[in-house]
N, C-alpha and C positions, 0 to 999 in steps of 0.2 A: 376100016383102016385102023390099025393099032397105033396108039400114041407111044412115042419113044421116050427114052430116058431123059433127053434134053427138055421135053415138054414138062415132065414132072419136076425137074430141077427148077425150071422157071416158076412153076406153080408154088413150090415150097419157098423159093426166094421171095416171091410176091407176098406170101403170108408173113414171112420174116419182116419184110419192109413195113407191112401194115401194123405189126406188133412191136415195132422198134422202141417206142417210148415205154410201153408196158414191159418189154424184156429188160430194159435198163433198170427199171424200178424193181422188178422181180429179182434180178441179179443182186441189186443193192440189199434187198430184203433178206436174201439167202446169206449174204456175207454178214449182215448184222445179226441174224439168227445164230449163225455159227459162233460168233464172238460171245453171244449170250450163253450158248450151251457150254462153251469153254469156261466162262466165269462161274456158272452154276457148279460145274465140277470142281473148280478151284475152291469155291466157298465151302463145298462139302469136305474137301480134304483139309481145310483149315479147322472146321468144326470137329472132325473125326480124329485128327492127328494120327495119321497112318504111321506105322513104325518104319516102313521102308517103301521105296519106289515100286518094286514089283507088286506088292500088295495093293498099293494105291492105284496103280495103272491097270491092274487086272480088274479090280472092282469098278473103277470109273469107266473103263473101256467096255465092260460087259453090261452096264446098266443103260437102259433106255432113258431118254431125257425126262419123260414123265415120272419115272421111278426116282430119278435124281431129285426132281422137285418135291416129290412126296417125302423122300428121305430128309431133304433139307428142312422141310416143314416140321417133321417129327423131331429131328435132332435140334433144330432151332428152338423148339418148345422146351426140350430137355435142358438145353444149355443157355437159355435166354439170359441176357444181362438184366432185363426187366420186362414187365408186361407190355409196356408201350413198344419196345423194340420188337417183341414177338408179334404184336398186332400189326405193325407195319410190314413185317416179313410175311405174315399170312396174307395181307392185302396184296402185296406185290406178286407173290407166288400165285394167288388166285387170278390176278390179271394176266400173268404170263400163261398159266395153264389153261385158262378157259377162253375168254374172248380173243386174246392175241394169238395163241397157238392154233385155235380152231380156224380163225380167219387166214392165218399163214398157211395152214395145211390146204385150205381151199385154193389159195393163190398158186401154190406149188403143184398140187396134184390134179386139179381140174383141167379140162381142156380149154384152150383159148381159141376163139373163133371171131373172125371179122365178118359181120353181116353187112352186105352192101345195100344201102337204101336206094330208093329210086332217085332221090335228090340229096345232095349234101355228102358229108363225110361218112365213112363207114362207122358202124357202131361195133365196138369190141365187147364181146360177152365172154364171161367165164361160164363154162358148161359142165355140169356134173350129171353124169348118167345116173339117174335115180328114179326108176319106174315106180309109180304109185297111182292108186286110184283116188281121185278127188271128187268132192261134191261140187257140181257146177250150179245147180239150183236144187230146190228141195226135190228129193227122189230122183234126181238125174246125176249120174256119175260118168266120169270119163277117165281114160288112162292117160297119164302124163308121163312121158318117157324120160324127160330130163329137166333139170332145174337150170334155167338160163338167167344170168344176172349181168346186166351191163356194168362194167367196171372201168373207170378211167385210170390213167397213169397217175393222176393226182391222188386218187383214193389209195393206190398202192403206196405212194409216198407218205400218205398220212398214217398208214399202218407201220411203215418204217419208223416214223416219229414216235409211235406208241411203243415200238420195240426199244428204241433209244431211251425213252422215258423210264420204262420198267427196268431196263438194264442199269441205268444210272442209279435208280433207287436201290436196286439190289447191291450195287457196289458201295453205296453209302452205308447200308446196313452191315456189309462185310467189314468195312473200315471201322465202324462203331464197335463191332464185335471184337475185332483185333486190338483195338486201342482202349477198351474199357478198363476201368479200375486203376488207371494211372493218369492223373491230370497232366503230367509233364512228359510222359513217354509211353512206350509200348507196354500195354498191360498184359499182353499175351492171351492165348486162348484159354488158359486156366486161371487167369486173374479174376478177381471179383470178391 
């Protein structure tokens, strides 16, 4: 007997209910990440001083996020107000580009699955299909088809907090860049 459409709608809705808290945090994380990406692009346009909107939008629209981070790091070095400012910029870009971006990518692109235990609440795992041969014991190997990691909604919320922290630090650096060179007013991008 073939199962019909309604059966599968119930199946998918059941999965959705099990992942409700995770979904809320992942949505929050995506919104925060989008805001961070926007402000990285804005920071770049401040450092570069594009002559017109079409030039700025064409380049910013065609660059991948990692490329923008690399460009911001290079141009930040070239136009740094001081070494301490650049060191802070390098630290925050490294945090964004490595641990935060990598973990964010896993949260967004891995599969989410609810494993039902025999007793208690279901365990939510992030699943990355990643076949590899691993050593089990000396001279014994086995094939592992996926990397499964239990992840709580709280852990996703903690990643959101890391995004907020890095984003705020980046905005402080942008503000310091824009206002450098003038104790009582705007120093401008070319002041110093």
